[in-house]
N, C-alpha and C positions, 0 to 999 in steps of 0.2 A: 407597513414599513419594510424597507430593505435593511437587514441587519447583518453585520459581519462580526463573527466571533473569532477572537485570537486565543487559542488555548495551547498549553505546553505539551499536550499529547492528544492523540485521537481518543476521545472519551467513550468509544463504543468498541467492545463492552467496557463498562465502568467497573474498575477493580479496586479503586482506592478513593479516598475522600474528595480530592479536588475534581477528579474525573466524574465522580457521582454527581456532584453539584453541577458541573458543566453539562453533562449529558441530560440531566433533567431540565435545566433551563433551556437548552437548545431544543429538546423535544417538545417542551410545552409551548415555546414561542413559535416553533415551526408550524404549529397547527393554524396560526393566524397571520403569520408574516413570512416574507421571503428571506430565509436564513442561509447565509453562506458561512462555511467553516474553513478557516485557514489554520493549519496545524502541521505538526511533524509526523511523518510516516512512521509506523511501527517498524522495528527491525525486520528486514527481509521482504517488506511490502513495496509495491510500485509507488512511485511518485507521479504527480501529474495534476491536471486541472479537469474537473468534470462539472458539467452543468446539467441539472436535473438529477436523474438517478445515477448514483455512483456505481461503477462496476465491481464493487466489493461487497461481500455479505458481512454484515456486522450486527451483532446482537443489540437490539434496542435503537438502532439508527433510524431516525425518522426521514421522510422525504425532504431533501434539502434542495434549495435553489442552486447551490454550488458547493463543491468540495475541492479544496486545494491542499495537496499533500506535498511537503518538501522534505529533503533529507534532514535527519536530526543531526545537530552539530556534535562533533567529537571533541571533547574538551580535555586538554592535556594538563599534566601537573604544571608545566611551564605557564599555561594560560592562567591557572589559578594563582600561581605566585606572582605573575605580572599584575593581575587585578589587585592582589593583596598589598603588594609592595610599591607599585608604580602608578596607581590611580586612586582617586578619592572615593571611588564608587564601592558600594557593597557587593559582595560576591554574587548575590541574586540578580544584580543588574547586568551581569555579563554571562551568566550561566547558560543562557539559550541564545547567545548572539550568533546569528547565522546569515551570511550574505544572501543565501537562496531565499530565506524567509523575507528579508528586507526587499529583495527584488520582486518577489511575488506580491507583497503588500503594495509596493509602488504601482505595479501594473493594475492591481484591483482598484486602487484609488482613482486611477485614470479611466479604466475601461468600464468598471461597474461600481461607481461611487455609491456607498451606502448612506442611509439616513443616520444610522448610529453604528459605531464600532465599539464592541464590548471587549475590553482587555480583562482576561480571566487570570488574575493573580499577578503578583509583583514581578515575576520572572518575565512576563511579556511587556512590562511597562517601558523598556527601552525603545520599543517600536512606536511609542506615542508620537515621536517627532515626525513620522511619516503620515500620520492620520490627517485626512483633509475633512472628514465629517465631524459631527459631534461625537464625543466618545465618553464611555462610562468605564470607570475603574472599579471592578469587583474585587475587593480586597479580602481574600479568603482568610487571612489572619492579619491582625495588627502586628506586622512582622518585626518592627523594632521592639515591641513589647515582648514578643516571643524570644528574641535574642537576649534581651535584658534579663528575663527570667532564667534563661539557660545559663547565662554568665553567673548569676547569683547561685544557682543550683550547683554548678561545677565548683565554685569557690567553696561551697560547704563540703565538697568531696575532695578537698585539696590533698588528702592523704593518698589519693590515687594519682599516679604520675600523669596519666592521660587527661585527667580531669583538669589539671592546672593548665595544660595546653588548650583544652576546650574552653576554659574560662577566659583565657586571653583572646582567643579567636572570637568568641561571642561578644566580648566587650568591644572589640574593634568593630564588629558588624553592627552592634547596637548603636554606636555613635554614628556610623555611616548611614544606617537605615533611618535614624531619626531625621536626618537632613533629606535623604532621598525620598522616603515615604511622604514626608510633608510636601516636598516639591511635586511629586506625582499627583497627590490629592489636590493641591492648589491648581494644577494645570487642567485637571479633568473637568468635563462639563457636568458630571454626576459621579458620586461615589457611593458604593454600597458595601456593607459589612454584614457579617453573619450573626453578630450578637451585640447587645447593648454595651457590654464591657469593651468590645473592640471599638465601638463608636466613641465611647468616653476616652479611650486611649488616643484616637485620632484627634479628637477635639482638644486634648492636651497639647498636641503639636500646633494646632491652629484653631482657636475657638470660632473663627468665622466660616469654617468649612461647612458645606451642606452634605450631611452624611445620612443615608437611609439604611435602616436595619432590614435586611432580607435574609431571614435565618435559613440555615440548612434544613432539609426536610427528609422525609422517608417515603418510599414507595410502599404504601400499606398493602397493596395487593401482592407484591412480590415478597414482602416480609410478614406475611400472615402465616400462622401455623399450618394452614391447609396447603400452602404453596411450597412447603419445604420438602425437598426430595429425601429419600432415605439414603443412608451411607453406612455400609456394613462396618467400616472401621470405627465410626462414631458409636454405633450400637455396641460394638465389642468393648470400647472404653467405658461406656456407661454401665454396662453389665458388671464391670469390675468394681465400681464404687462411685462416689460423688465426683462430678466433673466441674472444675472451675475453668472458665474460658476468658481469654483476652484475644482480640483479633485486631489486625491493622497492618500497615506496611512496616515491616520490621527492619527497615533501614532508615526510618524516620526517627530522628534523635529523641524527641519526647517519648515515643513508644518504647524505644530501647531502654531509656532511663526508667520508665514505668515498670517494665517487667523485671529489670535488675533490682529495683527497690523492693518490689513485692516478694521476689524470691529470697532476698536477704533479710527483710524485716518481718515478713508475715508467714511465708510458706513453711519454714521449719516447725513452727508451733501448730499450724493447721495439719501438716503431714503427720506430726506426732500424735495428734488426736484422731486423725482419720488416715491410717496407713494405706488404705486402698484408694485414696483420693488421687485424682490426676489434675494437674494444672496444665492446660493446653494453650500454648502460644501459637496462634494461627495467623499466618500471613506470609506474604512473599518477601524475598530478599533478606532473610535473617542475616545479620552481621555476625562476624566471628564471636563477638561478645555474647550475642543471643544464643548462638549454637552451643557455646560452652555451658549454658544453663541446663541443657538436656542431660548433662552428667549428674544433676541433682536427682535424688530419688523422687519419683512421681511426676517429674516435669517432662513434658513432651513438646518438642518444637517441630511443627508440621511442615514449615515452609509453605510455598504456594499450594493451594488446594483448588480443585475445580469449582467448588461452591462452598462458601463459608457458612451458609445458613444452617446446614445440619449440625455443625459444631455449636453455633450460638443457640439454636433452638433446644439442644440437648443439655445446655448448661444448667447444672444445679444452682449455681450462682455465677452471674456474670460480673467480672471485676473491672473497674476503671481506675487503676492506681496512679493516675497522672500526677507528676510532681512539677512539670513545666508544660507550657503549651499555651494555646489561645484559640479563639474561635469557638465553634460548636462541634463536638465529637459526633460524627455520623454514626460511629459504632455504638454510641450510647442510644441514639434514637432507634437504631435497628434492633437492639436488644430489648428495648422497651416495647417496640411494636410486636415482637414475638412473645411478649408477656413474661420475660425473664426477670427474676428478682435480681436487683443490682446493688452492689456496694461500690461507692465511688468516693474519691476525694472531692472536696468542694470545687477544686480547679477542674476536675474531670467532668463535672456537671455544669460548668459555667456556660451561661448563655441559653439554657433551657429552663422554662418555667415549670418547676416541679416542687412538690411539698415533701421535705425531708421527713422520714419516718412513716409516711403513708405511700408515696410513689417509689421511693428508693431509700436506701440508708446512706448517709454521708458520714465520713470519718476523716478527720483532719490530720491524724498522726498515726504512727505504726501501732501503738497499743489499742487505739480506738478501732483501727481497721481490723486488727486480729480479732478483737472482741466481737465486732459486728459479723465477721465471717463465721466464727465459731457458733454464734447465736443462731444465725440463719441455717447453718448446716444441721443444727440440732432441732429445728422447728419447721417441719414441712408445712403446717397450716399458715405460718407467717410468710413463708416463701410464696405460697399460693395467693394470699391476699395482696402481697406486694406486686405479684405478676399481673393480677387483674387490674389493680390501680394503675400500674405502669402502662398497660395497653390503652386505657382510657386517656391517660395524661398526654399521650403522644398524638392523639387524633388531630389537634390543630396544626401539627407539623407535616401533614400530608402535602405532597408537592402540588397537588391541584389547588391548594390554598395559597401556596407561596409564590408560584409563578406569576399570578396576577399582581402581586405586590411589586415584583421586579418589573413587570410590564408597565405598571403605573408610573414608575420612575422614568421610563422611556417616553411615556405620553406627555410628561411635563416638559416645559421649555427648559433649556439648560440654565443652571444658576449662574453661569459665567457667559452671558450672551455676547459680550464684546469679543471674546476669543473666537466664538463660533462665526461671527461675522467675518473675521479675518480669514478663517479657514475656507470660506467660499467666496472669494473675491469675484465680482461679476461686473463692476463698472469699468468704464474705459480708462480711468486713471489709476487702476491698480497696477503696481509694479512688483514683479517677482525678481529677487536678487539671487543669482546662482554663482557657484564657484566650485572648484575641485581641489582636493587636498590629498597629500600622501606624505606621511612623516613630517608634519609641520608643527610639532609640539613647541619648538622654539619661537615661532612667529604667530601661531593662530590666536593666542591670547590677545595680542595687540590689535589684530584685525577685528576680532569680535568686540573688543572694547570700543573701537572706533565705529563699528556698526551700530552699537547701542547708543552712541552719541549723535547719530544723524538727526539733523533738524527736520528732515522729511523722511520718516522711517519707511522701509518697504512693507508691503502687505505680508510678505513672507520671505524666508531665506531657505534655499534648497542647496545642500552641500552633498556632493558625492565624494566618498573616500575611496581611493583606489587601492587600499590595502595597507593602511598604516600599522606599524608595529611598535611605535614609540609613545603610545598613550594619547595620540591626537584625538581619536574618537571619544575617549572619556572626557577630555577637556572640552570638546564641543558639546557633549551631552550635559556636562555640568554647567557650562555657560548658557546653554539654551534655556535652562529653567529660570534664568534671571532676566531673560529678554522680554520686552513687552509685546512681541509679535511671534507668530509660530516659526520655528526652525525645524526643518525636516532633514535628517541625516540618513543618507542612503549608502550602504556599504556595498561596493562593487570591486572586490579585490582583482587586481590584474588589469583593470580598465586604464587605457591611456587617457590623455587629457580630452581628446575629441569625444571618446565614448562617454566619459564622465559628464562633459558639458551637455551632450545630447540627452543623456538620461535625466539630468537635472531639469533641462528645459521641457522635456516631454511631460514630466509630472508637475511642472509649475502651472499655477492657475492663472496668472496675470497675462493680459494681452501684450504688455510691455516687459521685456526681459532686460535687466541690467546685469552685467557680468563684471566680476573682478577676479582677483587671483590671490592665492596665499602669498605671504611674504610682503604684503603692502599694508600701509596705514591709510585710512580714509579721513580727510578733513570733514568736519561736521556738516558742511554744506555740499559735499560731493554729490550725493544722490539727487538732491533737489535740483542742483545746477545741471546735472547730466540729463535728467528727464524733462527739464523745463521746455525744450522745443516741442515735445509732443503735446503740451497743453497750450501752446501759443496759438494765435489766431490762424496761422497757416500750418498748424501742427498736423493736419490731416495729410499733408504732402511730405512729412518727415518720416523716414523709415529707419534710419540709423543715426544715432547721435554719437559722434566720435569724441570721447574724452581724451585726456592727456595724462602723462605721468612725469614725475620729476624725481631726481635722486634724493635719497634720504640717508646720506653717508654718516657712518659712525667713526671712521678712522681716516687718516690722511690718504692711505691707499684707496679707500672707497671713494674719497673725493676725486682723486685722479681718475678712478675707474668711471665714475658717473660722468665726468666731463668728456672722457674719451669715447664712450659708447652710447650715451643717451642724448638725444637731441634736445634743444630748447625751443620754446614757442617761436622765437624769431627765425628758426630754421625751417619752419613748417609752411608748406603751400596748402592751404585749406582745401583747394579744389581737388587735389590728388592725394591727400593724406589718407592712409589706411590705418585704422585704429588697432591698438593692441587690445586683447580681451581682458587686460587689467582694468580698462576703463572704457566701456562701451555699453550702449543700450540700443535695442532694436525691437522691431515688432516680431512677435512670435510667428505670425503668418509669413513673414519674409524668411525667417529661419526654415520653416517647413517647406517653402516653395523652392529653395535651392538645395534641399536635401540635408540641411544641418551641417555641422562640422565634419570634415573628412576623417572618418574613423580609420581609414587605411594609413593615416599619417600621424606620427607621434610628436613631431615638432614642425614649426612653421604653419601649424593648422589654422591659426587665426588669420594669417595672411591669405591662405587659400580660400577661407570662408569669406573674407572681405572681397576678394576678387570675384568670387561667384556672385555675391550680392551686387557688386558694381556691374558685372556683365549682364545681370538680369534686369538692370535699369532702375534699381532702387536708389532713393535719394539719400545722400549723406549730408549731415550738417556737422561742422567742426565746432566743438564746445571747449575752447582752450582753458576755461576756468574750472572745468570738471577734472581736477588733478588728483591723482592718487600718488602717494609717496612710496617709492620703491627703493629698497636698499640694494645697492649693487653687490656683486659677488665680492667676498672679503679676502680672496687669495687668488694667485695666478692659476693654481691647479683647478680650482672651482670655476674660474672664468674660462679656462681652456675647455673644460668639459661642456660648459654652457654653449660656447660658440661652435664647438665641434658638433653638438646635437643640432643647433640651428642650421649649420651648413649641410649636415646630413639630411635634414628635412627639406632644404632647398633642392638638393640633388634628387631626392625621392619624388618631390612634387614638380620637378623640372622648372624651377624658378630661377630668374636672374642669371641666365647663361652668360650674358655680356659682362655683367659685373665680375663674375668669377673668372671669366676668360681674361679680362683686363688684369686681375690680380695675379694670375699665373704668369701672364706676359711680363708684368712689372718685375716680379721676383726672378724671372729668368733673365731679363735684360739687365737688372741691377748688377750682378756679378760681372757680366761682360763689360758694362760701362766702367766699373771699378778697375778692371784690368786695363782697359783702354786709357784710363786717366793717367796711367804711368807714363804714357807717351804724350798725351794731350791733357795737361793739368786742368784746362778749363772744363773738361768733362767732370772732374771732381767737384768743381763748383756747382755744376748742374745737379749732380747727385745730392749734394748738401742742400741746395735750394729746393729740390723736389721733396727731400725728407722733411725740411722745415715747413714747406707748404702742406705736406700730408698731416703734420701735427698742428697746423695753424688753428684749425677749427677747435680741437680740444683745448688748446691753450686759451683761445678766446672765451670758451665756456668756463674754463677754470679761473679766469681772472677775478670774478667777483668773490670767489672763495679765498683768494690768496691773502686778502687784507687781514683775515682773522688768524693767520698762521705766523709762527715765529720764523725767522730767517732760515733756520735749519730744516724745519718741516716744510717750508715753502720750497726749498731746494729739492726735498724728497718728492713732493708732489709733481714738480716739473720733470724730475728724472723718470718718474713712473710712466709718464704719458707715452714716450716712444716704445718703452718695453711692453706696455699693454697693447699698443698698436701691433707690434711684431707678434706677440703671442696670439692675439686674436686672428691675425692673418694666417698664421701657421695652423691654427685650429680649423679655420674655414677651408684651407687648402687640403687638409687631411680628411675632413668630414664630407666635403662635397662629392668627391668620387665614390665614397662609400654609399652615399645616398643614390647616386646614379646607378651604381652596381645593383643595389636593391631594387630600383625601379625597373631596370632591364631584366633582372633575374626573376622577378615576381611581379606581374602586373597588378597595380592596386585596384581596389573596387571601383566600379563606375561612379563618376562624380560629374556634376554639371560642367566643371571647368574643362574636362576632357572633351566633352561634346562641343565646347566652344573653341577648342583648339589652343588653349593656354598651356 
């Protein structure tokens, strides 16, 4: 099989829990399958794409079919506050949001489609919308359960000011993660967890989920006493007296809580009984709270060490004083493999099949934990017997036994086959719907709701976001989980509309592309009506289906705006009509043949695309009933900006020279005629007649709307028409020369229209 792993960091070398699991699964599966790894580059290392042997030396890295390293995202305080205050998503859903990662994944799905994509941890789950293969969600923790336990734990410590804030944060994340984790699990083709407790937690979210337990494991060869290197510092500490050890990432909240609890509730009594004893807190990134513990007598905070094995192997007693958390503690398995006597809370040993009293000692509260520690420190023979039993008990958790369990999940057919069929559309009637967005939080909800209501749904929807900062992406992700078909969100900050559409079409799987735009609503029969010509008897000769659009006004001004600037069906000549990309469908092959949308052009791009298709001889069919509802601009400044950009696009693309020339001539001649009318009054009548004729078409379009208005609002609508005409013309006359200047000052990229002389 071709397997693609998505991981939150390069897991070679593996220095903490998630990376250890990821590295072992990747290494084990790479022995029998073509494995590609897409992940974030470590600080200071090069990014890029490698096929075959990667040009970097990494401890434990197996031969991979491919390695893709992208820059790690830099998350600011503003980003965190935005996620917390302005989106319904949990923090973990945005923690690793990176346009570079999304773009790399989109390319991989197109260029090297895998049989399975494996999402390692919930932080990578936001990228699920781009996955076109079957995909497995490897849930390293039941994350909602972890946050719920953290909230309860912090509430019990409410006398600490920071604990109250932590409790509030965890409570919010718990509620959000309940929804989010359930949604991710429901969408996945397979779900794996590390313990039966986590499986039970997920089944509480949805009893119908298919969840397989694939426990964490241990590398018995690396964690055998014979493989442990010597460490002079450890030898020196052991020579001074008994050594108690806890190791782990010391910026991980459950670990921080564990050592704080142990130092407060247990260590004073232990140190009083054994003044020469040392409690070593071993692990990278100790927080300020952890560093403060080093001030306690006998407590040593090591920070990151080259190898943790000498510390664990030398432990007189290994402690697992976890008060919160989930999953299976890899640190526990490693200590057991080294034959260390262990004292743990029940939560610390959760998920591992062990016999309390013979394989390790369990203590549920502080008095029991202190008693167990003091008893073991006083009884060398008991420590030895526990160590021997621990080593035997961990044998079933060798990775060579666990990787085949994970592999067997991939060998099974997905338990949500209907979704998988949609992800690999291959029949001629499959339609991919594409659109681009940027800061569309006010309108995207209505569009997605109307998509969900389509009587003929698309096989998939591909949305490219050009860099929204108003929560649009979060709204799309939240809505996507309620849709009955796949939605893929590609983040491409800075992309113009042409670039976004081309990216969406490039990754779309369907041979027929339907396009719409943000800011519209789709009637339930829109898509079915639009693509019907491709399924008709003569559909083989149809290349472009030209839909239509109608105003969807909410105010009197918008009614006047729609009548002034938007045509009606009666105005259309089907033989020459060029569709807007608000409502159009075309063959993907035709798009590719003309070079796609013109990426050198930021406005009027759909017109240039249409002209290229027509010049290449492709057949257009007008579908007047495939109407999208488009809300006109709601104010004169917004309208001015819109038409300025349109005219600038015309100038940049060298379109409609005659139209713009006539407009300039008219407005230059108008004042001259007005002056001449002082001597020849009949010229004034000509001017009035010309102005009336200029507004005749908008007034004709407005007529059906007037019956619903009061006399005063009717007068307002009529008065707005000439004002809108005037403002629109001013915008065009300002924008067009700007576009011409840009065209002359900087030649656009080569496009088929240029070769054809347009």
